[in-house]
C-alpha positions as CSV (number, residue, x, y, z in Angstrom):
1,M,-36.3,-0.5,18.5
2,D,-39.7,-1.8,17.2
3,E,-37.9,-3.8,14.5
4,R,-35.6,-5.4,17.0
5,Q,-38.4,-6.2,19.3
6,Q,-40.6,-7.8,16.6
7,G,-37.6,-9.7,15.3
8,L,-36.8,-11.2,18.7
9,D,-40.5,-11.9,19.3
10,A,-40.7,-13.9,16.1
11,A,-37.3,-15.7,16.7
12,L,-38.1,-16.8,20.2
13,I,-41.5,-18.2,19.0
14,D,-39.8,-20.0,16.0
15,F,-37.2,-21.7,18.2
16,H,-39.4,-22.3,21.3
17,E,-38.7,-26.0,21.3
18,L,-34.9,-25.3,21.7
19,W,-35.0,-22.9,24.6
20,H,-38.2,-23.8,26.5
21,P,-37.3,-27.4,27.7
22,Q,-35.1,-27.5,30.8
23,P,-32.5,-30.3,30.7
24,F,-32.5,-30.4,34.5
25,R,-36.1,-31.6,34.3
26,E,-36.1,-33.3,31.0
27,P,-33.3,-35.8,30.5
28,R,-33.7,-35.7,26.7
29,P,-35.6,-32.7,25.3
30,Q,-37.5,-33.5,22.1
31,W,-35.1,-31.5,19.9
32,C,-32.5,-34.3,20.5
33,E,-34.5,-36.5,18.2
34,R,-35.3,-33.9,15.6
35,W,-31.6,-32.7,15.3
36,P,-29.5,-35.8,16.1
37,A,-26.3,-34.3,14.5
38,L,-26.6,-31.3,16.8
39,L,-26.9,-33.7,19.8
40,D,-23.9,-35.7,18.6
41,E,-21.7,-32.6,18.4
42,I,-22.7,-31.4,21.8
43,M,-22.2,-34.8,23.5
44,A,-18.7,-35.1,21.9
45,L,-17.4,-31.7,23.2
46,P,-14.5,-31.6,25.6
47,E,-15.1,-30.3,29.1
48,S,-13.5,-27.0,28.2
49,G,-15.8,-26.6,25.3
50,I,-18.8,-27.1,27.5
51,A,-17.9,-24.3,29.8
52,H,-17.0,-21.9,26.9
53,L,-20.2,-22.4,25.1
54,N,-22.3,-22.0,28.2
55,D,-20.7,-18.7,28.8
56,D,-20.2,-17.4,25.2
57,N,-23.6,-16.6,23.7
58,A,-22.2,-15.8,20.2
59,A,-20.3,-19.0,20.1
60,A,-23.3,-21.1,21.2
61,L,-25.5,-19.4,18.5
62,A,-22.9,-20.1,15.9
63,L,-22.9,-23.8,16.8
64,L,-26.6,-23.9,16.5
65,A,-26.6,-22.1,13.2
66,R,-24.4,-24.8,11.7
67,H,-27.3,-27.2,12.2
68,L,-30.2,-24.7,11.9
69,P,-29.1,-21.9,9.6
70,P,-32.1,-19.6,10.4
71,V,-30.7,-19.2,13.9
72,A,-28.0,-17.0,12.5
73,A,-30.5,-14.2,12.0
74,I,-30.7,-13.7,15.8
75,A,-27.1,-12.5,16.3
76,P,-27.6,-9.0,14.7
77,L,-30.6,-8.5,17.0
78,L,-28.4,-8.9,20.0
79,D,-25.9,-6.3,18.9
80,L,-26.8,-3.4,21.2
81,P,-24.7,-0.2,21.5
82,A,-22.8,0.9,24.5
83,M,-24.5,3.7,26.3
84,P,-22.8,7.1,25.9
85,G,-21.0,8.0,29.0
86,A,-19.4,11.1,30.5
87,P,-16.4,11.0,32.9
88,L,-17.3,11.6,36.5
89,P,-15.8,14.6,38.3
90,E,-13.3,14.1,41.0
91,R,-15.1,12.8,44.0
92,G,-12.4,12.1,46.5
93,M,-10.8,8.8,47.5
94,H,-13.2,7.9,50.3
95,W,-16.6,8.0,48.7
96,A,-16.6,4.2,48.1
97,W,-16.4,3.0,51.8
98,E,-17.5,-0.6,52.2
99,I,-18.1,-1.3,48.4
100,P,-16.4,-4.4,46.9
101,G,-14.2,-3.7,43.9
102,R,-16.5,-5.1,41.1
103,K,-19.6,-3.6,42.6
104,R,-17.9,-0.2,42.8
105,Q,-17.0,-0.5,39.1
106,Q,-20.6,-1.3,38.2
107,I,-21.8,1.7,40.1
108,E,-19.3,4.0,38.5
109,A,-20.1,2.7,35.0
110,F,-23.9,3.1,35.6
111,A,-23.4,6.7,36.9
112,M,-21.3,7.6,33.9
113,A,-24.0,6.3,31.5
114,A,-26.9,8.1,33.4
115,A,-26.9,11.6,32.1
116,H,-28.3,14.1,34.6
117,G,-31.0,16.6,33.4
118,G,-31.1,18.7,36.6
119,Q,-34.1,16.9,38.2
120,P,-34.1,15.7,41.9
121,V,-32.9,12.1,42.0
122,L,-34.7,9.0,43.4
123,D,-32.4,6.1,44.1
124,W,-34.9,3.2,43.9
125,C,-34.3,0.2,46.2
126,G,-30.9,1.6,46.9
127,G,-29.7,-0.4,49.9
128,K,-26.9,1.6,51.6
129,G,-27.3,4.2,48.9
130,H,-23.9,3.7,47.2
131,L,-25.2,4.7,43.8
132,G,-27.2,7.6,45.2
133,R,-24.2,8.9,47.2
134,L,-22.0,8.8,44.1
135,L,-24.7,10.7,42.1
136,A,-25.1,13.3,44.9
137,L,-21.3,13.9,44.7
138,A,-21.0,13.8,40.9
139,W,-24.1,15.8,40.1
140,E,-24.1,18.0,43.2
141,T,-27.8,17.4,43.6
142,P,-30.0,16.1,46.5
143,V,-30.9,12.4,46.4
144,H,-33.6,10.4,48.0
145,T,-32.8,6.8,48.5
146,L,-35.7,4.4,49.1
147,E,-35.0,1.2,50.8
148,I,-37.1,-1.3,52.8
149,D,-34.4,-2.4,55.2
150,A,-34.0,0.1,58.1
151,A,-30.6,-1.1,59.0
152,L,-29.3,-0.5,55.5
153,C,-30.8,3.0,55.6
154,D,-29.1,3.7,58.9
155,A,-25.7,2.6,57.5
156,G,-26.3,4.6,54.4
157,E,-27.1,7.8,56.4
158,S,-23.8,7.4,58.2
159,L,-21.9,7.0,54.9
160,A,-23.7,10.0,53.4
161,R,-22.7,12.1,56.4
162,R,-19.0,11.1,56.1
163,A,-19.1,12.0,52.4
164,G,-20.8,15.3,53.1
165,V,-23.7,14.8,50.6
166,R,-27.4,15.7,50.6
167,Q,-28.9,12.2,50.7
168,Q,-32.1,11.4,52.5
169,F,-33.1,7.8,53.2
170,I,-36.8,6.7,53.1
171,V,-37.6,3.4,54.8
172,A,-40.4,2.1,52.7
173,D,-41.7,-0.9,50.8
174,A,-41.2,0.0,47.1
175,L,-44.2,-2.1,46.1
176,A,-46.5,-0.4,48.5
177,S,-45.4,3.2,48.7
178,A,-48.1,5.7,47.7
179,D,-45.6,8.6,47.8
180,W,-42.7,7.4,45.6
181,P,-41.8,7.8,42.8
182,Q,-42.9,11.5,42.2
183,A,-43.5,13.7,39.2
184,G,-40.5,15.5,37.9
185,Q,-37.9,13.2,39.4
186,H,-35.0,11.4,37.8
187,A,-35.4,7.7,38.9
188,V,-32.4,5.5,38.9
189,A,-32.4,1.8,39.7
190,L,-29.3,-0.4,39.5
191,H,-30.3,-4.1,39.6
192,A,-33.7,-3.7,41.2
193,C,-35.2,-7.2,40.9
194,G,-38.2,-8.2,38.9
195,E,-41.4,-6.6,40.1
196,L,-39.4,-3.9,41.8
197,H,-38.2,-2.5,38.5
198,R,-41.5,-3.1,36.7
199,H,-43.4,-1.3,39.5
200,L,-41.0,1.7,39.3
201,I,-41.6,1.9,35.5
202,R,-45.4,1.5,35.6
203,D,-46.0,3.9,38.5
204,G,-43.3,6.3,37.5
205,V,-44.8,6.7,34.0
206,D,-48.3,7.1,35.5
207,R,-47.0,9.8,37.9
208,G,-44.9,11.8,35.4
209,V,-41.3,10.9,36.4
210,S,-39.2,13.0,34.1
211,S,-36.2,10.6,33.5
212,F,-35.4,7.0,34.1
213,D,-32.1,5.1,34.1
214,V,-32.8,1.5,35.0
215,A,-30.7,-1.6,34.9
216,P,-33.1,-4.5,35.3
217,C,-32.3,-7.8,37.1
218,C,-34.0,-11.1,38.0
219,Y,-36.9,-10.6,35.7
220,Y,-38.7,-13.7,37.1
221,R,-39.2,-12.3,40.6
222,G,-42.8,-11.3,41.2
223,V,-44.0,-13.2,38.2
224,A,-46.8,-15.6,39.1
225,E,-47.3,-18.4,36.6
226,N,-47.0,-16.4,33.4
227,Y,-45.2,-13.2,32.5
228,Q,-47.5,-10.3,31.6
229,P,-46.0,-8.0,29.0
230,L,-46.3,-4.2,29.5
231,S,-46.0,-3.3,25.8
232,S,-48.4,-4.2,23.1
233,G,-48.0,-6.2,19.8
234,L,-46.1,-9.1,21.2
235,A,-47.1,-12.7,20.5
236,L,-44.6,-14.6,22.7
237,Q,-46.0,-16.0,25.9
238,L,-43.6,-16.8,28.7
239,T,-43.9,-18.8,31.9
240,R,-42.1,-17.7,35.1
241,D,-39.5,-20.4,34.4
242,D,-38.9,-19.1,30.9
243,T,-38.0,-15.6,32.3
244,R,-35.4,-17.3,34.5
245,L,-33.4,-18.1,31.4
246,A,-32.4,-14.5,31.0
247,V,-30.4,-14.5,34.2
248,T,-28.6,-17.8,34.3
249,E,-25.1,-16.6,33.5
250,T,-22.3,-17.0,36.0
251,V,-19.6,-15.2,34.2
252,T,-18.5,-13.3,37.4
253,A,-18.4,-16.5,39.6
254,S,-15.1,-17.5,41.2
255,S,-13.6,-20.9,40.7
256,R,-14.7,-21.9,44.2
257,E,-18.2,-20.7,43.5
258,T,-18.3,-22.6,40.3
259,R,-17.2,-25.8,42.0
260,Q,-19.8,-25.4,44.7
261,R,-22.5,-24.8,42.0
262,D,-21.4,-27.9,40.1
263,R,-21.6,-30.0,43.2
264,A,-25.0,-28.7,44.2
265,I,-26.3,-29.4,40.7
266,A,-24.8,-32.9,40.7
267,W,-26.2,-33.8,44.1
268,K,-29.7,-32.5,43.3
269,L,-29.6,-34.5,40.1
270,G,-28.5,-37.5,42.0
271,F,-31.4,-37.1,44.4
272,D,-33.8,-36.6,41.4
273,A,-32.5,-39.8,39.8
274,Y,-33.0,-41.7,43.1
275,R,-36.5,-40.3,43.5
276,R,-37.4,-41.3,40.0
277,R,-36.1,-44.8,40.6
278,V,-38.1,-45.4,43.8
279,S,-41.3,-43.6,43.0
280,G,-41.5,-44.0,39.2
281,D,-42.5,-40.4,38.7
282,A,-41.1,-37.9,36.2
283,Y,-39.5,-34.7,37.4
284,R,-41.1,-33.1,40.4
285,A,-40.1,-29.8,41.9
286,F,-38.8,-29.9,45.4
287,K,-38.4,-27.3,48.1
288,P,-35.1,-25.3,48.3
289,V,-32.2,-27.3,49.8
290,P,-30.6,-25.9,53.0
291,E,-27.0,-24.9,52.3
292,A,-25.8,-26.9,55.3
293,W,-27.0,-30.1,53.7
294,L,-24.6,-29.5,50.8
295,R,-21.6,-29.2,53.1
296,A,-21.7,-32.8,54.4
297,D,-21.1,-35.9,52.3
298,F,-23.5,-37.1,49.6
299,A,-24.9,-40.0,51.6
300,D,-25.9,-37.7,54.4
301,F,-27.4,-35.3,51.8
302,L,-29.4,-38.0,50.1
303,G,-30.6,-39.4,53.4
304,R,-31.9,-36.0,54.5
305,M,-33.6,-35.3,51.2
306,A,-35.2,-38.8,51.2
307,E,-36.6,-38.3,54.7
308,R,-37.9,-34.8,53.8
309,E,-39.6,-36.0,50.6
310,G,-41.1,-39.1,52.2
311,L,-38.9,-41.7,50.4
312,P,-37.2,-44.8,51.7
313,P,-33.8,-44.2,53.3
314,P,-30.9,-45.2,50.9
315,S,-28.1,-47.5,51.9
316,L,-24.5,-46.4,51.6
317,R,-24.1,-48.5,48.5
318,V,-27.2,-47.0,46.9
319,A,-26.0,-43.5,47.9
320,A,-22.6,-44.1,46.1
321,E,-24.5,-45.3,43.0
322,F,-26.6,-42.2,42.8
323,E,-23.8,-39.8,43.6
324,G,-22.1,-41.2,40.5
325,R,-25.4,-40.9,38.5
326,G,-25.7,-37.3,39.7
327,W,-22.3,-36.3,38.3
328,Q,-23.1,-38.1,35.1
329,R,-26.4,-36.2,34.8
330,R,-24.6,-33.0,35.6
331,D,-22.4,-33.5,32.6
332,E,-25.3,-34.2,30.4
333,V,-27.3,-31.2,31.7
334,M,-24.4,-28.8,31.1
335,R,-24.0,-30.1,27.5
336,L,-27.7,-30.0,26.7
337,S,-28.1,-26.6,28.3
338,I,-25.8,-25.1,25.7
339,V,-28.7,-25.1,23.3
340,R,-31.0,-23.4,25.8
341,H,-28.4,-20.9,26.9
342,A,-27.8,-19.8,23.3
343,F,-31.1,-17.9,23.6
344,R,-30.3,-16.4,27.0
345,R,-29.4,-12.9,25.7
346,A,-32.3,-12.9,23.2
347,M,-34.7,-13.5,26.1
348,E,-33.1,-10.8,28.3
349,I,-33.2,-8.2,25.5
350,W,-36.8,-9.2,24.7
351,L,-37.8,-8.5,28.3
352,A,-35.9,-5.2,28.4
353,L,-37.5,-4.1,25.2
354,D,-40.9,-4.9,26.6
355,L,-40.2,-2.3,29.4
356,A,-38.7,0.1,26.9
357,G,-41.6,-0.3,24.5
358,F,-44.1,0.5,27.2
359,M,-42.3,3.7,28.1
360,A,-42.0,4.7,24.4
361,G,-45.8,4.2,24.0
362,R,-46.4,6.6,26.9
363,G,-44.5,9.5,25.4
364,Y,-40.9,8.9,26.5
365,Q,-37.8,9.0,24.3
366,V,-36.1,5.7,25.1
367,S,-32.8,4.1,24.4
368,L,-31.5,0.6,25.3
369,G,-27.8,-0.3,25.5
370,S,-25.1,-1.7,27.7
371,F,-23.5,0.4,30.5
372,C,-20.5,-1.9,31.3
373,E,-18.7,-5.0,30.1
374,R,-20.0,-8.5,30.8
375,R,-16.9,-9.1,33.0
376,L,-18.4,-6.7,35.6
377,T,-21.9,-8.0,35.4
378,P,-23.9,-10.0,32.8
379,R,-26.8,-7.8,33.8
380,N,-25.3,-4.9,31.9
381,L,-28.4,-3.6,30.1
382,M,-29.6,0.0,30.8
383,I,-32.9,1.5,29.8
384,S,-32.7,5.3,29.6
385,A,-35.9,7.2,29.1
386,R,-36.7,10.9,29.0
387,L,-40.2,12.4,29.0
388,A,-40.6,14.1,25.6
């Protein structure tokens, strides 16, 4: 694990100029001038090639390696094992009330990979407690599910009663609770976002939690300006935006969601181009865009954005011009983003290894691997730790 961590740390530093710039903000990152042949190949790709390379990490790395051979050394560092799993016992046909199909498959895969050692279970930030309910059934053990939303807890309690399991819900803010986690527990967390999973690991280690099975998600949440590593010996320094790179995949998005995403990107880029034209500024972050604004036409969207940002109102002719410019920029951004996205999995594994390294340094036996296939969720990494 240490060798993989140090290798990724060095590689991400070496290729910082490829993954750090954001094409949404920088129309032409500096690497475009340094490696013009790489730029030419990307700009000549067919539309189908753009989508494939943005989704296929291995293919994107291979493309980069043709122009920068040292990039090839990253691929072996991303080859993580599948977590060993045990079949779940028969649990009846009705345990999964209200769970969408893909989410159910994620929960079942996580439960199969999370080996039980006999300790009481803490289901961290568990929502309606679907994971906790399955573990209570499969492991025949009491489960505490901690969740901040009282309505979700009420719904979860009803589902637990229907399933006939010993599952108690605690309405509490995970970031402020002085009582949880507790020594001797087996803490599980499926896609607890950012500071929620970091807090569980930091406090759980300090309090003597016996076992952890954690699938991290949304690493950037709770990061201020710069990411603060938990483990030692790392040289890479990350901004909050850098950590977003780890979770930019949309492999599970439907065609309709993909079309909506593309339109939102194109319209925001159209507004950015308009703002640059009338103000003369470089990229400037703007507040989140209300979803309702993206359901009208572009002229209405651009007018609302211009009013909110204190810019002159555009005419219909100007709006048509910048709608076209937005779609053109969307095409460029998707092409240039292939280079950045090639390092997405490397960033995610680096972040997961930071958590794993912290736990190993505090006396835990730790393993890192995938608990399901990417088609179920791109956030398929699991950190398993047992107190030695």
